[in-house]
N, C-alpha and C positions, 0 to 999 in steps of 0.2 A: 387794594391789596398792598401790604407793606413790602418794602424792598427785601427784607429778610425772607418772607414767605415766597416771594418771586424767585429768589436765588435757590431756595430749598426745592421748589417745584422743578426748576431747570436742572438742578443737580440730580433730582430723582429721575427725571426723564432721560438724562444722559446715562445714569447708572443702569437703567433697565434696557440697555441695548441687547441685541440678541447674542447672548453668550450661552445659548442652548438652555441648560437647566441650572445655571448659576446666576444669582442676582448679587451684585457687588454694592456695598454701602461704604461711603467715604470714611476714612479713619477718624475724623474728628467727632464721630458719634460714639467712640469707644475710648477706653483707657487700657493700656497694655502693661502687663507685669510678668516677670519671670519667677519660676519656682523650681526647686530641685526635687527630684524623685529618684528612688532607688531602682525604678523600672525604666527600661529603655524602649519598650514597645507599648503600644496602646492597649490598656486593659481597664477593667472596672476600678482597680485600685488607683490608677493614675487619675481617673475621673473623680474618685472620692477625694484625693489629695487636692486636685484643682478646686473642687467644690468647697473644701475646708479653707483654702487660701482666699477664695473670693468672699466667703462669709467673714473672714477675719480682717481683710484689707479693704473691702468695698465700703464706701460711705452710704450705700443704699442697701436695703434688704434684698436678698437674692431673688425673692419672689417678684421683684420689680425689674429684674435684669434679664437680658438675653446674653448668653455667654458661650464661649467655645475655647478650645485649646489646640495648639500645634507644637510639634517637636522643635527644639532648638539645636543644641549640641550636647554630646555625651548624655548626661542624666538631666540636662536642663530642659524645661518646658516653658511655654508662654501661654498665659491665659489672658483673655480679653473679655470685656463686658461693657454693655451699654444699656441705657434705660429703655424698657419695652415701649413705653408710651411714645417716646421721641422717635424711636426707630420705626414703629408701626405707622406713625404719622408720615414718615418719609417714604416707607415702602408701599403703604396702602394695604390692600388685601394680600395676606400671606398665602401663597399657593403651595399645596403639598408636593407638587412636582418640580419645585425650584429650591436649590440650596441657597441660603443667605449667608454671605461671608463678607467681612470687612476687606477692603483692598489690601490692607497690611497683612492679613492672614495668608493670602496667596503669595505676596511678596516674601513673607517669612519662609514659606515652603520652597521658594525658588532661590533665595539669596544665599550666598556663601557667607561663612562667619567672618572671614578676614577681609570684608569689603563693605563699602557703602553702596547699597543697591537702590536705585530709583526705578520704581515700576509705574508706568503710565497706563491707566485704564480709562478709555475715553478722555475726558478732561480732568479726571481725578488723578492725583499723584500720591504715591506712598513711598516713604523713605525707610529703609531698613539699615540700621547701623549695628554691625557685629551681631547679626541675627535677630535683633529686636526692633519692631516697628516703632518709630518716633513721630510725634506730631510736629509739623513744620509748615511754614507758609510756602506758597508757590515760589516767591522770590528767593527765599533761602534755598529751596530745592534746586532751582535752576542755576543758582550761583555757587553750588557746592563744587569744591575742587578735589581733584584726585589726591592731593597731598594732605587733606584734612585727617588729623589723628594718625598720619602715616599709613592710611588705608587707600586702596585703589577704589575707583568709582565706576560702577556699571549702570547704564541707563537702558531700560528695556521698555518696549511698547507691546502691550498685549494685542495679538492678532486674532487668535481663536482658541477655544477650548472644546475638545471633542471627547466624548466618552467612548472608550474602546470596547471591544467585544467581551473583555474580561472585567468590565465595570470600572477599570482604572481610567484616569483622565490624561489626555495628551494635550499639553499646553504649547502653543506656537507663539514665539516672541520674535521681535526684530530689535536689533541693537540700534541705539541712537547716540551719535557722538559727533566729533568734529569732522569726520570723514563723511562725504556726501553719500557714499555707498553703505547700505545697511546689510547686516548679515542676519540670516534666519537661525533661530535657536529653538530646538524642540526638546521639551522636558516632560517626562512621565511622572505623574503623581498618583500614589496608591489611593484607591477609593476610600479606604478607612480614614485617611488623613483629611479628606474633604468632609466626610461625615463628622469627624471630631471637631473640625473648624466651624461647622454649621452652628449658627447661634440660636436656632429655634428651640422650643421646649424639648427637653431631653427624653421624656417619656414618649412624646409624639415621634421624635427622631428614631428611637429604638423600634417603634412599630413600623415606621416608614422604611427603615433599613431592612427589617425582616421581610417586608413585602417586596422590596426591590430585589433582595437576594432570591426570594422564592420565584419572582417573575423571571429573573435571569436563569435560574435552574430549570424552570418550566420551558423557557425558550430554548435553552441548550438541549433539554430532554426531547422537546418537540423536533428540533433539528436532527438529533441523532436518530429519533424514531423515523423521521422521513428518510434519512439515509438508509436505515435498516430496511424500511419497506421497499425503497428503490433497489437495494441489494437483493432482497428476496424476490422481487419481480424479475430482475436480471437473471437470478439463479433459476427461477422457474422457467424463464424463456430458454436458457441454456439447457435445462433439464428436458424441456419439451422438444427442442431441436435434437438433443441426444436420443430421446425416445423415438422420434420420427426416423432418425438415421438407423437406429437399431431395428426398427420395424422393417425398413427398406432392406437392410442387410439380411434379415431373417427371410424375407420374401425372396430375395435373390438366391439365398442359400437353398431354399426349398426348390426353386426352379432349377438351379444348377444340380441339385442333388438328384432330382428326378431324371435329368438328362444324363448324369453320371451313371445312375442305375441302369438306364437304357443301354448306354455304351458298354457297361460291365456285362450285362446280360448277353448282348450281341457278341462281345469278345469271348465270353465263356462258351457260347454256342459254336463260334468259329474254331476255338481251340479243340473242343470236343470233336468236331467234324474233322479237323486237321489230324488229330490223333488216330481217328478211325481210318482215314485215308492212308496215313503213313503205315499203320499196322497192316493194312491190306496190300499196299502197293510196294512199300519199301523192301520187303523180303525178296520179291521178284526182281527188283532193280539191283539188289546186291548180288543175287545169283547170276543175273545177266552179266554184271561186270566181271565177276570171277570167271564165268564161262567164256567171256569175250577174250580174256587174256590167257586162257588155258591153252597150252600147246597140245598137239595131237597125241603125244606120248604120255599124257596124264589124263586120267578119268576119275570122276567122283564116285564114291560108293554110297556115302550119306552126307546130308547137309542139314545143320541145325542152326536156326536163328534164335538166340536166347533173349535178345531185346531188339530195339530198332536200329542199333548200331553195330552189334557184334554178330559174327557168323562163325560157326565151327564146322569144318569140312573134313571128312575122312576120304583120302584119295590114294591112288596107286600110280606110280611112275615107273618108266622102264629102268631108270637108274637114279642115283643120288644127284648126278649133275643136272638132270632135268628138274629135280625139286628145287635146287639152288637157283637155276635160271628162272623158274616160275616165281619164286619169292622175290627176286630182284625186279621182275616185270611188274608185280603187284605194287611194290614200293615206289617204283618209278612213275606210276600213273597219277600220283598226287591225290588219290581219293581215300587213302587209309592213314589213320593215326599210327597204327602199328600192324605188322604182319609177323606172326610167330609160327615156327614149325616145330613140332614135337613128335615123340613116339615113332622115329624113323626105324623101320625094321625091314630086313631083306627076306624075301620069301620066293617060293617057286613061281608065284604069279607076278613078281616084281618088287619094287621098293614101296612099302606102305608108309604113310605118314599122316599126321593130323595137322591141319592148317587152322590157325586162330587169327581172324582179321577184325580189327576195330576201325570202323568207318568214321570219317570226319563228320562233325556236327554241321548240319545245313541250316542256313538262315531261314526262318519261317517264310513261307511264300505269300504271306498276307500282311498288309499294313492298313490300319484303320485311319480314316480321314475324319477328324472331329467335325469339320464343317458339314459333313453329310448328316450329322445327328443333332446339331445345334439349331 
């Protein structure tokens, strides 16, 4: 095995480190050129302009090339191309689940325009000057100074690339310089820029990109479907608990309603009995009280009870002073709301008068105890 083939195999093995779904190819397999476009965002017309530039400026037919593009600054873009046969010999079997990018393409996406950026991926180095990857030997790269062309120099080492949930890529880098301590830098790259930089056959890439997007949409849809099902299950559980609570409340209501009906019926019966008793006994109680306070010089001729509290009495007294004394005695016993005397007339039999008494309301003599019925 020749020394050149040995170096190629070693470089191939180094470049195929686990960067998830991206395979990096050293820059010396490509040539890089800039072109201007009136479009600032990736679209079909930018691809058409890049295709036209490659056809016009490449020394090889485009059918023999792998190529891609990356944005530079303002309306400037960078296209890069390499021979298919040479790259396939380096990469080996091209898998559909891995992007293939030159190291300089990632460097171009990460570098600032006003600096010299050195990107280290495994043992491969890529130099980007003013946004454009340039070919250089390792000795020249490591001996680059910050004062070259009046530009600052940044040296990054690629640590990891991870695809995020929205298909964009998160690139983690560490800075390398004179200080022993390195700082970590995290940069997000849109997925469409990685797809544009991929050097594989463009028709195949278009198909793979659609498949990737559909898979992502399906995954997101499945996730939201699972969330929806989980929410429905939780809602059904809450609904079931609510239904059980409502059933329990209805059962309790029926039980309490029957108890309340029983109490109401007993209360109604007691009130009816109370009214009957009062209608029978109350008149005699009232007459007894009037008679108890009646002096000997007054006698009743008629007595009429118009309801349970009022009594009208026709009486005869020896004189008007006896009537006044009797009225005061009735008011003083604290059993009457009011005592009125009317129709006082003098006759041969004595002083006749009409007495109207309104007795005070009595508190019912019964109180129900709910515990007796529950």
